[in-house]
Rosetta silent file (secondary structure, phi, psi, omega in degrees, C-alpha in Angstrom):
SEQUENCE: XXXXXXXXXXXXXXXXXXXXXXXXXXXXXXXXXXXXXXXXXXXXXXXXXXXXXXXXXXXXXXXXXXXXXXXXXXXXXXXXXXXXXXXXXXXXXXXXXXXXXXXXXXXXXXXXXXXXXXXXXXXXXXXXXXXXXXXXXXXXXXXXXXXXXXXXXXXXXXXXXXXXXXXXXXXXXXXXXXXXXXXXXXXXXXXXXXXXXXXXXXXXXXXXXXXXXXXXXXXXXXXXXXXXXXXXXXXXXXXXXXXXXXXXXXXXXXXXXXXXXXXXXXXXXXXXXXXXXXXXXXXXXXXXXXXXX
SCORE:     score description
SCORE:     0.000 S_00000001
   1 L     0.000  133.137 -179.020 -135.958   -0.790  -87.956 S_00000001
   2 L   -66.563  139.324  174.251 -136.584    1.997  -85.455 S_00000001
   3 L   -67.959  160.095  178.932 -140.186    2.532  -84.362 S_00000001
   4 L  -109.219  146.267  170.298 -141.827    5.868  -85.155 S_00000001
   5 E   -64.033  133.505  178.949 -143.492    8.319  -82.810 S_00000001
   6 E  -102.163  -60.927  178.652 -147.254    8.136  -83.393 S_00000001
   7 E  -161.464  172.453  179.658 -148.843   10.654  -81.047 S_00000001
   8 E  -120.400  131.720  179.552 -148.946   12.390  -77.652 S_00000001
   9 E   -95.142  120.828 -176.175 -151.960   12.175  -75.323 S_00000001
  10 E  -118.809   92.792  177.939 -152.748   15.536  -73.690 S_00000001
  11 E   -57.235  143.146  177.306 -155.537   15.333  -71.085 S_00000001
  12 L  -146.912  154.852 -178.893 -157.686   18.444  -70.848 S_00000001
  13 L   -68.072  -29.590 -179.145 -160.771   19.432  -68.864 S_00000001
  14 L  -159.073  144.452 -177.662 -162.716   20.167  -72.053 S_00000001
  15 H   -68.355  -29.095 -179.926 -162.217   19.963  -75.798 S_00000001
  16 H   -63.742  -41.958  179.317 -163.510   23.499  -76.348 S_00000001
  17 H   -66.270  -40.894  178.296 -160.696   24.946  -74.243 S_00000001
  18 H   -63.130  -42.194 -179.724 -158.120   22.803  -76.052 S_00000001
  19 H   -62.841  -44.219  179.508 -159.473   23.915  -79.424 S_00000001
  20 H   -60.813  -47.225 -176.027 -159.307   27.614  -78.444 S_00000001
  21 H   -66.021  -48.010 -176.236 -155.760   27.322  -77.132 S_00000001
  22 H   -68.743  -34.630  175.458 -154.341   25.265  -79.986 S_00000001
  23 H   -65.071  -42.196  177.954 -156.030   27.460  -82.596 S_00000001
  24 H   -62.691  -29.677  177.661 -154.543   30.550  -80.953 S_00000001
  25 L   -79.754   -2.691  176.347 -151.135   28.858  -81.190 S_00000001
  26 L    95.503   11.269  178.711 -151.644   28.549  -84.942 S_00000001
  27 L   -90.505  147.609  169.147 -152.571   24.876  -85.193 S_00000001
  28 L   -86.945  124.723 -174.901 -155.377   23.494  -87.358 S_00000001
  29 L  -108.475  128.637 -179.566 -157.581   21.384  -85.063 S_00000001
  30 L   -68.351  160.210  175.805 -159.617   18.457  -86.403 S_00000001
  31 L   -58.259  152.395  176.977 -163.343   18.123  -85.618 S_00000001
  32 L   -57.868  143.685  176.512 -164.231   16.591  -82.255 S_00000001
  33 E  -135.405  143.225 -178.269 -164.350   12.786  -82.238 S_00000001
  34 E  -109.148  137.053  171.325 -165.808   10.453  -79.609 S_00000001
  35 L   -83.653  160.464 -179.868 -164.422    7.112  -78.474 S_00000001
  36 L   -80.548   12.397 -177.291 -166.876    4.305  -77.679 S_00000001
  37 L  -132.443   28.158  168.653 -165.795    4.325  -74.017 S_00000001
  38 L    96.261   -4.701  175.329 -166.584    7.844  -72.787 S_00000001
  39 E  -108.301  164.332  178.529 -163.568    9.880  -73.888 S_00000001
  40 E  -148.936  165.524 -178.053 -163.204   12.165  -76.888 S_00000001
  41 E  -142.975  169.129  170.669 -160.529   14.156  -78.696 S_00000001
  42 E  -141.845   94.044 -165.582 -159.830   17.006  -81.105 S_00000001
  43 E   -82.840  157.557  172.479 -156.539   16.101  -82.750 S_00000001
  44 E  -118.098  114.490 -175.212 -153.794   18.138  -84.393 S_00000001
  45 E  -101.334  145.496 -179.258 -152.231   16.210  -87.301 S_00000001
  46 L  -120.238  158.114 -177.117 -148.812   16.847  -88.829 S_00000001
  47 L   -65.089  -20.855 -179.807 -147.303   16.153  -92.230 S_00000001
  48 L   -84.649    3.897  178.005 -144.707   13.819  -90.686 S_00000001
  49 L    93.532   -6.753  177.403 -147.452   11.398  -89.567 S_00000001
  50 L   -89.091  168.388  173.885 -147.440   12.355  -85.886 S_00000001
  51 E  -159.300  163.014  172.423 -150.248   14.086  -84.030 S_00000001
  52 E   -99.336  140.027  177.368 -151.401   15.586  -80.744 S_00000001
  53 E  -121.555   85.625  168.511 -154.424   14.062  -79.028 S_00000001
  54 E   -61.176  128.853 -171.193 -156.114   16.481  -76.625 S_00000001
  55 E  -126.475  131.167  177.858 -158.308   14.127  -74.603 S_00000001
  56 E  -132.035  158.265  172.126 -161.371   14.880  -72.481 S_00000001
  57 E   -84.854  116.466 -177.449 -164.024   12.879  -70.676 S_00000001
  58 L  -106.832  -14.862  176.157 -167.207   13.430  -72.685 S_00000001
  59 L  -144.358   92.569 -173.324 -169.401   10.748  -71.037 S_00000001
  60 H   -60.237  -38.493 -179.019 -168.400   10.211  -67.411 S_00000001
  61 H   -65.247  -44.815  179.704 -170.767    7.287  -66.862 S_00000001
  62 H   -65.379  -38.298  178.975 -169.487    5.401  -69.919 S_00000001
  63 H   -65.155  -40.584  179.417 -165.874    6.089  -68.937 S_00000001
  64 H   -63.904  -42.439  178.054 -166.459    4.748  -65.423 S_00000001
  65 H   -62.910  -43.920 -178.688 -168.016    1.563  -66.796 S_00000001
  66 H   -63.576  -43.521  179.145 -165.137    1.105  -69.255 S_00000001
  67 H   -62.789  -41.691  179.095 -162.488    1.592  -66.582 S_00000001
  68 H   -65.992  -25.224  179.814 -164.234   -0.891  -64.315 S_00000001
  69 L   -87.480    1.376  176.398 -164.313   -3.414  -67.164 S_00000001
  70 L   100.044   14.111  176.929 -160.534   -3.234  -67.567 S_00000001
  71 L   -72.353  105.616 -173.616 -160.113   -0.586  -70.265 S_00000001
  72 H   -65.070  -39.065 -178.808 -156.502    0.455  -69.566 S_00000001
  73 H   -58.837  -48.858 -178.623 -156.672    3.634  -71.658 S_00000001
  74 H   -70.454  -40.987 -178.926 -159.624    5.042  -69.716 S_00000001
  75 H   -64.173  -43.144  179.914 -158.399    3.782  -66.339 S_00000001
  76 H   -69.262  -34.942  176.299 -154.937    5.320  -66.768 S_00000001
  77 H   -63.079  -45.539  179.320 -156.480    8.589  -67.966 S_00000001
  78 H   -63.658  -38.419  179.129 -158.695    8.733  -64.875 S_00000001
  79 H   -64.410  -42.360  178.351 -155.708    7.899  -62.662 S_00000001
  80 H   -61.049  -46.011 -178.404 -153.664   10.708  -64.216 S_00000001
  81 H   -64.173  -35.957  179.409 -156.460   13.221  -63.695 S_00000001
  82 H   -69.565  -35.009 -176.797 -156.871   12.103  -60.086 S_00000001
  83 H   -90.018  -41.456 -171.484 -153.156   12.401  -59.284 S_00000001
  84 L  -104.699  -39.389 -177.622 -151.946   15.245  -61.518 S_00000001
  85 L   133.266  179.615 -175.050 -155.033   17.186  -62.619 S_00000001
  86 L   -78.364  -14.963 -177.453 -157.236   17.737  -65.646 S_00000001
  87 L  -119.408  138.384  177.537 -154.468   19.254  -67.799 S_00000001
  88 L   164.921 -160.672 -179.621 -151.204   17.634  -68.822 S_00000001
  89 L  -134.153  102.784 -167.988 -149.291   15.143  -70.973 S_00000001
  90 L  -100.627  -28.993 -172.057 -150.113   11.620  -69.833 S_00000001
  91 E  -144.400  143.447  177.681 -149.061    9.135  -72.509 S_00000001
  92 E  -113.703  132.943 -169.803 -146.476    8.674  -75.231 S_00000001
  93 E  -125.857  131.151  173.529 -147.423    6.506  -78.207 S_00000001
  94 E  -107.959  150.834  174.818 -145.343    4.705  -80.833 S_00000001
  95 E   -76.848  153.452  178.325 -146.689    3.209  -84.030 S_00000001
  96 L  -150.147  148.243  172.959 -146.636   -0.553  -84.497 S_00000001
  97 L   -86.911   -9.402 -173.550 -147.582   -3.085  -87.175 S_00000001
  98 L  -153.562   90.596 -179.006 -148.518   -5.679  -84.506 S_00000001
  99 H   -67.071  -32.662  178.956 -149.924   -4.636  -81.124 S_00000001
 100 H   -63.794  -41.570  177.654 -150.467   -8.258  -80.058 S_00000001
 101 H   -65.127  -38.093  177.064 -146.764   -9.019  -80.510 S_00000001
 102 H   -62.196  -45.131  179.618 -145.915   -5.877  -78.538 S_00000001
 103 H   -58.318  -44.634  179.049 -148.198   -6.953  -75.702 S_00000001
 104 H   -61.311  -38.909  178.849 -146.512  -10.361  -75.552 S_00000001
 105 H   -67.753  -40.112  179.059 -143.121   -8.633  -75.467 S_00000001
 106 H   -65.582  -40.739  178.516 -144.237   -6.245  -72.715 S_00000001
 107 H   -63.505  -46.334 -179.075 -145.567   -9.128  -70.615 S_00000001
 108 H   -62.972  -32.970 -179.159 -142.347  -11.113  -71.066 S_00000001
 109 H   -87.642   -2.334  178.977 -140.294   -8.058  -70.099 S_00000001
 110 L    74.479   23.276 -179.090 -142.392   -7.285  -67.019 S_00000001
 111 L  -118.573    6.790 -179.248 -143.488   -3.848  -68.260 S_00000001
 112 E   -63.694  139.394  177.492 -147.074   -4.529  -69.386 S_00000001
 113 L  -104.459    8.667  178.122 -149.630   -2.054  -68.039 S_00000001
 114 L   140.761 -176.349 -175.714 -152.649   -4.249  -68.815 S_00000001
 115 L   -71.115  148.623  177.257 -154.615   -5.983  -71.531 S_00000001
 116 L   -60.979  161.448 -179.135 -154.595   -4.704  -75.152 S_00000001
 117 E  -130.528  127.524  173.607 -157.499   -2.591  -76.372 S_00000001
 118 E  -113.957  137.467  177.936 -159.205   -2.750  -79.771 S_00000001
 119 E  -160.997  164.419  175.355 -161.746   -0.126  -80.850 S_00000001
 120 E  -130.112  152.394  176.671 -163.168    1.825  -83.782 S_00000001
 121 E  -151.311  156.504  176.558 -164.384    5.395  -84.033 S_00000001
 122 E   -68.350  149.027  173.267 -165.649    7.780  -86.734 S_00000001
 123 E  -126.650  134.861  179.019 -163.121   10.081  -88.423 S_00000001
 124 E  -124.085  127.356  179.465 -164.112   13.334  -90.128 S_00000001
 125 L   -86.632 -178.397 -174.660 -161.718   15.245  -92.372 S_00000001
 126 L   -63.190  -25.158 -179.643 -161.588   19.017  -92.865 S_00000001
 127 L   -89.921   -2.388  179.370 -164.142   18.826  -95.696 S_00000001
 128 L    94.406    2.717  177.932 -166.606   16.825  -93.605 S_00000001
 129 L   -70.670  135.721 -175.960 -165.978   13.436  -95.236 S_00000001
 130 E  -109.404  148.368  175.383 -166.547   10.601  -92.766 S_00000001
 131 E  -153.908  170.908  178.071 -164.854    7.228  -92.376 S_00000001
 132 E  -108.595  126.264  177.148 -164.293    4.633  -89.651 S_00000001
 133 E  -105.794  136.100 -179.670 -160.847    4.338  -88.062 S_00000001
 134 E  -123.844  142.032 -174.109 -159.890    1.173  -86.144 S_00000001
 135 E  -138.939  156.446  168.692 -157.028    0.738  -83.709 S_00000001
 136 E  -133.385  131.159 -175.186 -155.381   -1.805  -81.413 S_00000001
 137 E  -117.093  143.275  173.745 -153.299   -0.616  -78.450 S_00000001
 138 E  -125.440  129.213 -167.456 -150.685   -2.383  -76.288 S_00000001
 139 E  -106.062  147.173  177.866 -149.789   -0.741  -72.964 S_00000001
 140 E  -146.040  156.757  175.553 -146.578   -0.432  -70.962 S_00000001
 141 L  -157.199  148.189  179.922 -145.323    1.458  -67.906 S_00000001
 142 L   -60.128  -41.289  173.305 -142.040    1.527  -65.971 S_00000001
 143 L  -164.489  172.130 -172.726 -143.841    0.497  -62.773 S_00000001
 144 L   -68.792  -17.537 -178.485 -147.257    0.756  -61.140 S_00000001
 145 L   -85.828   -6.065 -177.858 -146.363    3.963  -59.285 S_00000001
 146 L   -75.522  140.419  177.837 -145.750    6.030  -62.414 S_00000001
 147 L   -83.845  -22.032  178.691 -148.298    8.692  -63.315 S_00000001
 148 L  -101.977  157.141  179.325 -147.374    8.576  -67.012 S_00000001
 149 E  -143.279  174.870 -174.000 -147.699    5.600  -69.316 S_00000001
 150 E  -133.664  151.702  168.575 -146.802    4.396  -72.788 S_00000001
 151 E  -155.589  161.487  172.644 -148.491    2.383  -75.506 S_00000001
 152 E  -104.317  149.839 -174.748 -148.092    1.273  -79.076 S_00000001
 153 E  -126.726  119.014  174.644 -150.844    1.907  -81.602 S_00000001
 154 E   -99.355  121.901  178.086 -151.642   -0.321  -84.557 S_00000001
 155 E   -85.845   91.611 -174.846 -153.806    1.395  -87.164 S_00000001
 156 E   -67.200  -40.519  177.146 -155.893   -1.614  -88.144 S_00000001
 157 E  -135.290  104.197  179.686 -158.076    0.405  -90.501 S_00000001
 158 L   -92.138  122.359 -178.015 -156.717    3.779  -91.597 S_00000001
 159 L   -59.211  136.502  177.839 -159.404    5.955  -93.242 S_00000001
 160 L   -91.769   71.778  178.097 -158.715    6.742  -96.893 S_00000001
 161 L  -125.088  157.291  179.644 -159.531   10.421  -96.615 S_00000001
 162 L   -80.295  111.573 -178.794 -157.530   13.489  -97.578 S_00000001
 163 L   -99.340    8.245 -175.026 -155.946   14.804  -94.379 S_00000001
 164 L   -56.041  -44.372 -178.221 -153.886   17.433  -96.195 S_00000001
 165 H   -64.825  -32.504  179.295 -155.950   20.418  -95.032 S_00000001
 166 H   -75.659  -18.547 -178.570 -155.677   19.261  -91.407 S_00000001
 167 H   -93.114   -1.380  176.788 -151.896   18.975  -91.725 S_00000001
 168 L  -100.535  126.301 -172.891 -151.422   22.594  -92.819 S_00000001
 169 L  -123.982  142.944 -179.709 -151.001   24.988  -89.917 S_00000001
 170 L   -61.398  -27.878  179.011 -150.896   28.781  -89.719 S_00000001
 171 L   -84.306   -0.980  176.238 -147.781   28.499  -87.525 S_00000001
 172 L    67.944   17.376  175.621 -146.100   26.421  -90.293 S_00000001
 173 E   -68.032  132.943 -179.004 -145.253   23.514  -87.955 S_00000001
 174 E  -106.888  -14.175 -179.749 -144.527   20.403  -90.012 S_00000001
 175 E   172.582 -174.557 -179.320 -144.020   17.859  -87.251 S_00000001
 176 E  -103.555  125.395 -179.254 -142.607   16.822  -83.898 S_00000001
 177 E   -92.052  -35.080 -172.418 -138.819   16.727  -83.584 S_00000001
 178 E  -160.522  146.948  170.245 -138.388   15.610  -79.979 S_00000001
 179 E  -107.513  124.593  179.129 -140.195   14.737  -76.759 S_00000001
 180 E   -93.141  120.435 -176.077 -138.515   16.179  -73.659 S_00000001
 181 E  -122.456  133.620  179.555 -138.836   13.831  -70.672 S_00000001
 182 E  -115.680  152.690  175.264 -137.526   14.573  -67.177 S_00000001
 183 L  -162.022  150.906  178.451 -136.654   12.369  -64.224 S_00000001
 184 L   -62.079  -36.650  179.543 -134.450   12.748  -61.158 S_00000001
 185 L  -128.467   83.843 -176.417 -132.406    9.739  -62.334 S_00000001
 186 H   -55.219  -38.105 -177.428 -132.733    9.434  -66.126 S_00000001
 187 H   -62.152  -21.411  179.560 -130.485    6.377  -66.309 S_00000001
 188 H   -68.059  -12.577 -178.688 -132.943    4.408  -64.220 S_00000001
 189 H  -104.792    6.681 -177.412 -135.318    4.255  -67.198 S_00000001
 190 H   -59.087  -48.423 -177.487 -132.793    2.917  -69.718 S_00000001
 191 H   -63.302  -43.371 -179.978 -133.985   -0.691  -69.500 S_00000001
 192 H   -61.566  -47.936 -177.484 -137.651    0.269  -69.764 S_00000001
 193 H   -62.827  -34.911  176.512 -137.117    2.494  -72.795 S_00000001
 194 H   -63.933  -46.770 -179.134 -135.133   -0.250  -74.498 S_00000001
 195 H   -66.797  -38.737 -177.696 -137.900   -2.788  -73.924 S_00000001
 196 H   -71.355  -48.503 -172.686 -140.674   -0.412  -74.941 S_00000001
 197 H   -88.635  -21.146 -173.971 -139.109    1.074  -78.065 S_00000001
 198 L    77.819    6.107  179.425 -136.910   -1.811  -79.188 S_00000001
 199 L  -114.225  142.541  174.246 -134.067    0.715  -79.486 S_00000001
 200 L   -80.981  121.683  177.582 -130.961    0.974  -77.327 S_00000001
 201 L   -61.652  153.026  176.611 -130.773    4.479  -75.813 S_00000001
 202 E  -117.924  163.321  177.502 -127.639    6.513  -76.445 S_00000001
 203 E   -66.828  129.547 -177.952 -125.967    9.141  -74.286 S_00000001
 204 L   -91.369  161.298  178.604 -127.703   12.468  -74.829 S_00000001
 205 L   -65.759  -19.968 -178.971 -126.162   15.921  -75.172 S_00000001
 206 L   -84.678   -3.873 -175.951 -128.003   16.915  -71.998 S_00000001
 207 L    94.518   -4.737  177.203 -126.197   14.280  -69.929 S_00000001
 208 L   -98.270 -140.194  178.949 -129.228   11.990  -69.934 S_00000001
 209 E  -131.446  147.768  179.684 -130.236    9.387  -72.502 S_00000001
 210 E  -121.626  145.454  170.643 -131.846    9.661  -75.937 S_00000001
 211 E  -114.117  121.271 -179.435 -133.887    7.195  -77.973 S_00000001
 212 E   -89.169  104.076  176.139 -133.610    7.739  -81.728 S_00000001
 213 L   -86.501  174.109 -177.559 -136.967    6.918  -83.292 S_00000001
 214 L   -65.317  -29.068 -174.357 -137.578    6.795  -87.028 S_00000001
 215 L  -129.295    0.584 -177.184 -139.122   10.281  -87.078 S_00000001
 216 L  -166.074  172.430  176.174 -138.284   11.945  -83.744 S_00000001
 217 E  -115.383  149.707  166.003 -136.189   11.631  -80.600 S_00000001
 218 E  -106.834  121.081 -176.543 -137.123   10.882  -77.006 S_00000001
 219 E  -117.758  109.823 -177.356 -134.751   12.833  -74.776 S_00000001
 220 E  -100.053  126.218 -171.354 -134.715   11.886  -71.082 S_00000001
 221 E  -148.466  171.674  174.964 -132.938   14.371  -68.830 S_00000001
 222 L   -79.112  162.312  175.557 -132.816   15.926  -65.380 S_00000001
 223 H   -58.791  -33.757  179.206 -134.957   18.977  -64.563 S_00000001
 224 H   -65.151  -39.694  178.022 -131.775   21.081  -64.545 S_00000001
 225 H   -66.999  -38.274  176.012 -130.970   20.007  -68.104 S_00000001
 226 H   -60.623  -43.979 -179.999 -134.539   20.820  -69.149 S_00000001
 227 H   -61.887  -34.496  178.220 -134.152   24.305  -67.612 S_00000001
 228 H   -66.095  -33.587  179.631 -130.972   24.806  -69.634 S_00000001
 229 H   -79.151  -42.744 -170.351 -132.890   24.074  -72.840 S_00000001
 230 H  -105.754  -10.814  179.093 -136.124   25.912  -72.015 S_00000001
 231 L    80.353    8.853  179.286 -135.043   28.566  -69.530 S_00000001
 232 L  -158.164  152.961  177.154 -137.436   27.332  -66.820 S_00000001
 233 L   -65.964  151.278  177.566 -137.992   24.273  -64.641 S_00000001
 234 L   -65.836  148.366  177.512 -140.513   21.725  -65.955 S_00000001
 235 L   -74.661  148.655  171.891 -144.089   22.049  -64.714 S_00000001
 236 L    56.591   35.758  179.812 -145.514   19.467  -62.287 S_00000001
 237 L   -78.181  130.024 -177.469 -142.176   17.748  -61.686 S_00000001
 238 L  -129.946   25.032  177.621 -142.466   15.092  -58.957 S_00000001
 239 L    78.715  -19.101  175.146 -139.087   13.272  -59.298 S_00000001
 240 L   -89.742 -170.549  179.470 -140.662   10.484  -61.323 S_00000001
 241 L   -63.573  134.157 -177.945 -140.990   10.340  -65.094 S_00000001
 242 E  -140.170  121.450  173.257 -142.520   13.513  -66.508 S_00000001
 243 E   -77.497   97.171 -165.059 -143.381   14.271  -70.128 S_00000001
 244 E   -93.140  -18.767 -177.938 -142.145   17.824  -69.823 S_00000001
 245 E  -170.345  159.473  176.779 -142.218   19.235  -73.332 S_00000001
 246 E  -124.475  125.906  178.592 -142.787   18.778  -77.056 S_00000001
 247 E   -98.412  119.264  179.006 -140.351   20.242  -79.600 S_00000001
 248 E  -100.595  147.612  179.279 -142.006   21.200  -82.880 S_00000001
 249 E  -109.107  140.134  176.767 -140.125   21.810  -86.103 S_00000001
 250 E  -152.606  163.843 -172.521 -140.803   24.594  -88.580 S_00000001
 251 L   -73.727  -35.383 -176.748 -138.849   26.409  -91.267 S_00000001
 252 L  -151.506  146.571 -177.120 -138.694   29.861  -89.657 S_00000001
 253 L   -94.719  -14.082 -171.457 -139.607   31.482  -86.344 S_00000001
 254 H   -56.103  -49.045 -177.689 -140.110   35.083  -87.526 S_00000001
 255 H   -67.658  -28.747 -178.570 -143.814   34.782  -88.375 S_00000001
 256 H   -65.077  -39.168  178.679 -144.456   32.839  -85.184 S_00000001
 257 H   -58.704  -47.260 -178.741 -143.358   35.770  -83.020 S_00000001
 258 H   -65.492  -40.601 -179.344 -145.835   38.093  -84.708 S_00000001
 259 H   -64.239  -45.396 -179.971 -148.632   35.544  -84.551 S_00000001
 260 H   -64.941  -40.242  179.111 -148.152   34.867  -80.845 S_00000001
 261 H   -63.811  -40.948 -179.838 -147.991   38.566  -80.055 S_00000001
 262 H   -66.423  -31.126 -177.823 -151.207   39.197  -82.008 S_00000001
 263 L   -97.254   11.570  179.209 -152.989   36.364  -80.154 S_00000001
 264 L    56.414   41.801  176.652 -151.712   37.405  -76.692 S_00000001
 265 L   -89.867  124.346  176.161 -149.722   34.172  -76.287 S_00000001
 266 L   -72.419  125.042  177.693 -147.180   34.303  -73.481 S_00000001
 267 L  -149.263  163.861  176.828 -143.834   33.101  -74.809 S_00000001
 268 E  -133.796  162.845  174.465 -140.110   33.433  -74.235 S_00000001
 269 E  -118.501  132.445 -176.510 -137.044   32.972  -76.399 S_00000001
 270 E  -152.591  125.343  177.612 -134.163   30.867  -75.176 S_00000001
 271 L    61.108   32.017 -179.957 -131.284   29.279  -77.025 S_00000001
 272 L    79.594   10.081  179.845 -132.699   30.203  -80.423 S_00000001
 273 E  -118.696  155.508  171.281 -136.045   28.578  -79.644 S_00000001
 274 E   -99.505  126.795 -175.154 -139.505   29.964  -78.852 S_00000001
 275 E  -114.590  126.397  177.037 -140.846   28.511  -75.610 S_00000001
 276 E  -116.789  116.277 -178.414 -144.540   28.515  -74.677 S_00000001
 277 L   -69.147  161.980  179.858 -145.308   27.417  -71.089 S_00000001
 278 L   -57.797  149.174  177.500 -148.233   25.082  -70.316 S_00000001
 279 L  -151.042  169.154  177.803 -151.718   26.591  -70.300 S_00000001
 280 L   -56.069  127.837 -179.625 -155.310   25.376  -70.190 S_00000001
 281 L    86.626   -3.926 -179.113 -155.881   23.188  -73.234 S_00000001
 282 L  -109.629  -44.905  168.729 -152.170   22.875  -73.970 S_00000001
 283 L    90.978  -36.023 -176.263 -150.968   20.495  -71.261 S_00000001
 284 L  -153.091  171.537  177.599 -147.191   20.787  -71.498 S_00000001
 285 E   -67.231  131.292  175.098 -144.379   23.110  -72.566 S_00000001
 286 E  -104.849  129.234  179.599 -144.312   23.698  -76.331 S_00000001
 287 E  -118.156  127.866 -179.007 -140.930   24.403  -77.898 S_00000001
 288 E  -112.213  126.567 -171.251 -140.692   25.738  -81.461 S_00000001
 289 E  -134.143  137.219  175.952 -137.394   25.223  -83.278 S_00000001
 290 E   -73.687  147.405  174.654 -136.198   26.036  -86.774 S_00000001
 291 L  -143.118  157.004  177.371 -134.919   23.212  -88.941 S_00000001
 292 L  -106.035  125.451 -178.410 -133.460   22.876  -92.413 S_00000001
 293 L   -65.704    0.000    0.000 -135.124   20.359  -94.717 S_00000001
């Protein structure tokens, strides 16, 4: 059975800026939440089970201690910020029923990025109801020189709260259709993607390779192919792996045009899609595409 996309980690300098930007784009943003190791988020949840995780450092001292103690999530976040900057798209996450088994598989395949991480944090729904969410993560990366990384996320304890209000968005986005990934040589990542996802990549329409997940696609392509889709070169391309864009699905684009114009959102239209370039609090190119249910 194909794994499902779980979420995208979007580093940002501050959660307030991410909240302003994502709200202006028409997303409903969950209340701020703090991790027990110095980072925090303000997530955007979708009806298809995926979500965006804008991530900021909220306690620098605690984050430094955690990274020094071997916390891969915090250490890789700090490394990304040091190499790329405070804004971006640093990690791609798949759901898993067994993070320990994934870690063993990553170690055996030579792609492990470090020891698994277990943690719990409070969760607050739109009505203010609180619960405790618990997770276990298993990390992977193509090699030590990559600025981006991957992990699987096991939801050990999923809060039994109504997330419906958080999954309804003014822009009518219902979920994530595709992650656009660029590299100078897309084929060089075929083996890694197979080991990480458990799926054999197929030849993509862009000339690169695609991984068909249960609920979305990962599409790895050259920067030129990305430009053909989005009408512009990817931001911060450095010839290595780059999480260059997120394609969102919604029923119709007409209302989105009016909403973006009213909120002074810079956007372009290309190939029947609405393209929003990266901005503070956004991290990567957002692509909005119509789909038929």
